[in-house]
C-alpha positions, -999 to 999 in steps of 0.1 A, spaced: 229 293 343 216 310 310 224 345 301 202 366 277 209 400 267 180 424 267 174 451 237 187 477 263 220 459 267 213 446 302 216 411 311 190 388 321 201 359 341 185 327 349 200 301 377 194 281 406 195 289 444 228 267 441 244 283 414 234 319 431 256 311 462 284 310 442 280 343 424 283 379 432 262 410 427 291 434 423 299 414 393 267 427 375 258 461 361 229 483 370 196 472 355 209 436 351 181 411 364 189 379 379 161 351 383 168 324 408 138 302 415 104 325 420 126 353 428 137 384 403 168 404 417 170 438 402 206 453 406 210 487 414 239 507 427 223 541 432 252 561 448 273 534 461 299 511 449 284 481 460 247 468 449 235 455 484 220 488 495 197 498 463 193 464 446 157 450 451 136 417 450 102 406 436 84 377 428 79 364 396 44 373 400 56 409 408 50 411 441 78 432 457 95 413 488 105 434 517 144 435 527 137 427 563 136 389 576 102 381 588 85 411 574 50 408 566 56 416 528 75 387 526 109 382 532 145 378 513 160 345 514 194 343 532 213 333 500 201 362 481 210 386 508 245 371 509 246 372 469 237 409 474 265 415 499 291 398 478 
């Protein structure tokens, strides 16, 4: 896993799917970005204390991924949904 600090003070983390399976989204702050393979996970909390409801996913080609499995706009892999829920 590689961690870079952006000018804004937010973290940009690069990890593998295997590493992501051991991580928790709640360990990160609003605005942090995790790159896992071809996915970018943007951590957002909104008015909640867990990032699972407001965080969003896009591909490295900037195509936003739907949070609904099997949707026509792609789907979020289960290991990413599990990460967001922890």
